[in-house]
N, C-alpha and C positions, 0 to 999 in steps of 0.2 A: 812639932812637925819639922822634919828635915827636908827642906826644899828651899827655894829662895825665900828669904825672910820677907814677909809682906806686911807685918805689923798688924794684921787683921786677925780678929778672933770672931769667926762667923757665928751667928746665932743659929744653931743647928735646927731649930724649929722652922726657920724660914728658908732653909737650904734644900737643894734637891735631895732626893732619897739616897742616891748612890754616892759612895766615896769618890768615884771617878768624876762624877759631875761636880761635886764639891771642889775637888782639886782643880779641875780644868776651868769651870765656869765662874767660880767664886774666888778662888785664890790665884788664878792665873798660872798655875803650874801645869803646863800643857805637855810635858814630857811623856806622861802616861797616855797611851793612845786608846781610843775607842775603836776596837776592831769589830768583834762580833756582838758585843754588848750582851753576851749570854754565858760568859765564863769558859768558852771553849778554845780561845786562841792564845791567851796569855799576854796580849799586847798591853793590857792595863795592869800588869803585876806591879805591886808595891810591897814594901815590908811594913807590917804592923807589929810593933813590939818585936822586931827581928824575924818574924815569920812571914813567908810569902803568902799573899792574898790577891785574888782577882778583885780589883777595886770596883769593877762594874757590878759585882754581885754582893759587895759589902755595903750595908746600910751605914750612912754617915753617922747617924746617932749611936751606933754600936761601938764606934771607935773614939768617942769623945774622951779625951784625956790620955789616949794611947800615943806612943811614939810612932810616927808615920814617916817612912823614908821613901822619897821619890828619886828619880834619876837626877833631879836638880840638886839634891843634897848629898850625893855620893862623893863628889870631888872635895878636896880640901883646899879651898881657894883656887889657885891656878893649877894645883897638882891633881891630876886625875887619879881616881881610884885605880888600883892595880888591874882590876878586871876591865875597866874602860880602856886602859892603855893596851892590854892584851888583845882586845877587840880590834884595835888599830893595828897592832903588830901582826896579828893573824889574819887580817882582812876578813873579819868575821861578820861583815854586814854588806848588804848591797844597796837596797833602797832605803834602809834605815828605819822603816816603820815599826818593825818588831824589836829593834835594838834596845830601847829602854827596858821593856819587859824581860827580854833575854838576859840583860845584864843584872837586873834585880833578881831574877830567878837564879842566876849563877851565884850571886852573893848569898842567897838563901841556901843554895847547895853547900857552900862553905860552912855556914852556921849550923847546918843540919848534919854535916859530916858525910855528905854524899859525893865525894870527889876522888874515891879510891881507884877508879878505872874509867876508861871511856864509856864502857857499857853502863856503869852506875850513873855517870853524868847524864848520858842520853835518857836513861829511865827516869831520873829525877827531874829532868827538864822536858819530859814528853808533853807536858801541858802547854808548852810555848811553841807556837807554829811560826815557821819562817816560810813564807810563800816563795821566796827567791831560792830557797834550797841551800842556804849557807851553813847547814848543820855541821859538816865536818870541821869547818873553821871555828864555829861557835864552841864545839867541844874542845878543840885545840886551845882556844883562848882560856877556857875554864881550866884545862890541864896546866897551861903555862902559869896561871895565877896560883893554882893549888901547889905547884912545885916550888914556888917562891915563898910560900907561907911556912 
Protein backbone atom coordinates (compact mmCIF):
# COMPACT_ATOMS: atom_id res chain seq x y z
CA UNK A 1 0.00 0.00 0.00
CA UNK A 2 1.41 3.37 -1.01
CA UNK A 3 0.40 5.78 1.66
CA UNK A 4 2.01 6.62 4.92
CA UNK A 5 3.63 3.49 6.29
CA UNK A 6 1.59 2.28 9.21
CA UNK A 7 3.21 -1.05 9.91
CA UNK A 8 -0.30 -2.46 10.16
CA UNK A 9 -1.72 -5.29 8.17
CA UNK A 10 -5.41 -5.19 8.92
CA UNK A 11 -7.38 -8.39 9.11
CA UNK A 12 -9.84 -7.81 6.32
CA UNK A 13 -12.52 -9.97 7.89
CA UNK A 14 -12.80 -7.51 10.76
CA UNK A 15 -12.55 -4.34 8.66
CA UNK A 16 -15.29 -2.18 7.21
CA UNK A 17 -16.59 -3.28 3.84
CA UNK A 18 -15.32 -0.36 1.74
CA UNK A 19 -11.74 0.39 0.84
CA UNK A 20 -12.38 4.03 1.73
CA UNK A 21 -13.40 3.16 5.28
CA UNK A 22 -10.43 0.81 5.61
CA UNK A 23 -8.04 3.56 4.53
CA UNK A 24 -9.57 6.29 6.68
CA UNK A 25 -10.73 4.47 9.80
CA UNK A 26 -8.26 1.61 10.17
CA UNK A 27 -5.07 2.86 8.52
CA UNK A 28 -5.33 6.58 9.30
CA UNK A 29 -4.90 7.56 5.65
CA UNK A 30 -7.45 10.37 5.57
CA UNK A 31 -6.43 12.01 2.29
CA UNK A 32 -9.12 10.17 0.36
CA UNK A 33 -12.38 11.94 1.13
CA UNK A 34 -15.89 10.64 1.68
CA UNK A 35 -18.00 12.91 -0.49
CA UNK A 36 -21.14 11.23 -1.78
CA UNK A 37 -20.32 7.67 -0.66
CA UNK A 38 -22.03 6.50 -3.85
CA UNK A 39 -19.28 6.72 -6.50
CA UNK A 40 -20.64 9.88 -8.10
CA UNK A 41 -18.18 12.58 -7.01
CA UNK A 42 -14.66 11.10 -7.24
CA UNK A 43 -13.44 12.57 -3.93
CA UNK A 44 -12.42 9.07 -2.83
CA UNK A 45 -10.40 8.20 -5.97
CA UNK A 46 -7.35 6.02 -5.36
CA UNK A 47 -5.20 3.92 -7.66
CA UNK A 48 -5.53 0.15 -7.38
CA UNK A 49 -2.76 -1.57 -9.31
CA UNK A 50 -2.38 1.71 -11.21
CA UNK A 51 -6.04 2.00 -12.20
CA UNK A 52 -8.41 4.67 -10.89
CA UNK A 53 -11.12 3.41 -8.58
CA UNK A 54 -13.70 5.01 -6.35
CA UNK A 55 -12.68 3.59 -3.00
CA UNK A 56 -16.17 4.12 -1.55
CA UNK A 57 -17.51 1.50 -4.00
CA UNK A 58 -14.56 -0.90 -3.74
CA UNK A 59 -14.89 -3.77 -1.31
CA UNK A 60 -11.79 -3.92 0.87
CA UNK A 61 -11.57 -7.71 0.59
CA UNK A 62 -11.44 -7.43 -3.22
CA UNK A 63 -8.13 -5.56 -3.15
CA UNK A 64 -6.21 -7.71 -0.70
CA UNK A 65 -2.69 -8.03 -2.11
CA UNK A 66 -3.19 -5.19 -4.63
CA UNK A 67 -0.97 -2.13 -4.86
CA UNK A 68 -3.04 0.77 -3.56
CA UNK A 69 -1.84 4.34 -4.00
CA UNK A 70 -3.39 7.16 -2.01
CA UNK A 71 -2.53 10.86 -2.05
CA UNK A 72 -0.25 10.26 0.94
CA UNK A 73 1.94 7.99 -1.18
CA UNK A 74 2.43 10.16 -4.28
CA UNK A 75 5.23 12.41 -3.08
CA UNK A 76 8.79 11.08 -2.97
CA UNK A 77 9.78 12.17 0.52
CA UNK A 78 9.72 15.96 0.51
CA UNK A 79 9.56 16.14 -3.29
CA UNK A 80 6.01 16.49 -4.56
CA UNK A 81 4.71 14.42 -7.44
CA UNK A 82 4.81 16.60 -10.59
CA UNK A 83 1.01 16.80 -10.67
CA UNK A 84 0.88 17.91 -7.03
CA UNK A 85 3.32 20.70 -7.91
CA UNK A 86 1.30 21.60 -11.01
CA UNK A 87 -1.84 21.95 -8.87
CA UNK A 88 0.06 24.53 -6.81
CA UNK A 89 1.51 26.26 -9.90
CA UNK A 90 -1.89 26.47 -11.62
CA UNK A 91 -3.88 27.29 -8.47
CA UNK A 92 -6.00 24.24 -9.27
CA UNK A 93 -7.79 24.03 -5.95
CA UNK A 94 -9.86 26.26 -3.74
CA UNK A 95 -11.35 24.52 -0.73
CA UNK A 96 -9.15 21.45 -1.33
CA UNK A 97 -11.75 18.81 -0.51
CA UNK A 98 -11.73 17.23 -3.99
CA UNK A 99 -8.01 17.80 -4.57
CA UNK A 100 -6.69 14.34 -3.55
CA UNK A 101 -9.21 12.60 -5.80
CA UNK A 102 -8.57 15.04 -8.65
CA UNK A 103 -4.81 14.50 -8.43
CA UNK A 104 -5.08 10.72 -8.35
CA UNK A 105 -7.53 10.83 -11.23
CA UNK A 106 -5.03 12.97 -13.15
CA UNK A 107 -2.27 10.44 -12.45
CA UNK A 108 -4.64 7.79 -13.76
CA UNK A 109 -5.10 9.85 -16.94
CA UNK A 110 -1.33 9.74 -17.53
CA UNK A 111 -1.18 5.99 -17.01
CA UNK A 112 -4.16 5.48 -19.35
CA UNK A 113 -2.82 7.86 -22.01
CA UNK A 114 -5.73 10.33 -21.81
CA UNK A 115 -3.82 13.61 -21.81
CA UNK A 116 -3.68 14.43 -25.53
CA UNK A 117 -5.91 17.51 -25.37
CA UNK A 118 -7.87 19.60 -22.88
CA UNK A 119 -11.07 17.96 -24.15
CA UNK A 120 -9.66 14.47 -23.60
CA UNK A 121 -8.52 15.40 -20.09
CA UNK A 122 -11.94 16.84 -19.24
CA UNK A 123 -13.71 13.75 -20.56
CA UNK A 124 -11.38 11.38 -18.74
CA UNK A 125 -11.76 13.25 -15.46
CA UNK A 126 -15.50 13.88 -15.77
CA UNK A 127 -16.21 11.58 -12.82
CA UNK A 128 -14.43 13.95 -10.45
CA UNK A 129 -16.56 16.84 -9.24
CA UNK A 130 -15.18 20.16 -7.98
CA UNK A 131 -17.93 22.12 -6.29
CA UNK A 132 -15.75 25.25 -6.28
CA UNK A 133 -15.48 25.18 -10.07
CA UNK A 134 -11.70 25.02 -10.45
CA UNK A 135 -11.99 22.84 -13.56
CA UNK A 136 -10.08 25.15 -15.92
CA UNK A 137 -7.08 25.22 -13.60
CA UNK A 138 -7.30 21.47 -12.92
CA UNK A 139 -7.09 20.78 -16.65
CA UNK A 140 -4.17 23.23 -16.93
CA UNK A 141 -2.35 21.38 -14.13
CA UNK A 142 -2.80 18.04 -15.91
CA UNK A 143 -1.66 19.63 -19.19
CA UNK A 144 1.41 21.14 -17.49
CA UNK A 145 2.40 17.77 -16.08
CA UNK A 146 1.73 15.93 -19.35
CA UNK A 147 3.91 18.43 -21.25
CA UNK A 148 6.84 17.67 -18.92
CA UNK A 149 6.61 13.90 -19.33
